[in-house]
N, C-alpha and C positions, 0 to 999 in steps of 0.2 A: 486411542489414540486419533481414530475416526474424526473424531469430534473438535480435539485441540488443532487438527489438520484443518477444518473448516473454520474455525477462530482465526487460524494462521490467515486464511485468505480474506477472510472478512478485515482482519487487520491492514490486510494490504490495501483494498478498497478505500478504509477508511481514510486511510493517511491522503487522499486526494483530497480531501473535503478543503482543510486547509488553502490549500493552491488556488480549488475554485473560486472560497470566498475572497481570497486576496485579488480576483480580476474583477471584483465590485468595482472598482474606481475606474478602471480601463484597464485595458491591454498595454498600454503604453505607458511608461514610470518615467520615462526619458528626461522631461522637464524638469523632477523633481530632485532637492540635493540628495546627497550619496548618504546622509543620516537620516533621511525622512523617514517615519512610525511606518507608513505605507510601502517604501520601498525594501526597509528591512523586514515586515514582515512577509512581502515575496519572495527574499531572499530567505527567508526561515523555512517557506513553504518547500521552495523548491529543493533544499536540502535534505527537508524529510524524506519527500517522495525520491527523492537518488538512491536509495539503496532499498526499493521495492525490486528490482531482478534479484539481489541474494533474498529475498524474502521470498520469493516466488518458487525460488530454486530448492530453498528447505522444502516448502511446501509439495514442490514435486519429488522431491527426495523421500519424504515422510508417505505420499501416496505410492509410492513404488514399493515402501518397507509394509506398507498396508496389503500391498498385492503379494508381496512375499510370506507374509506372515497369516493372513487370513483368505490368499487367493482371489481376492478381489481389490481392487483401486480403491473404492468405499471414497470418491470423490464429494458425494451427497449423504452423508454419514444416515441420516433419516430412512433413507430407502435401505432396503433389505435384497 
């Protein structure tokens, strides 16, 4: 369970990669038309990271469950 919790946290971090990549053409896309692919990519990336709070909540709950079952949080599963 500790490894799945660590993978869940890794997925939460990797969700920000498309958003960071969407900043490549610049921060302000206001001059582009609404159906431009760059603008659509930015909207998709923002939508992708919008539920990261829920993902981190599940990560925290699993850590607490680890503490209850094993006696340690095991945030980093390779440590003993």
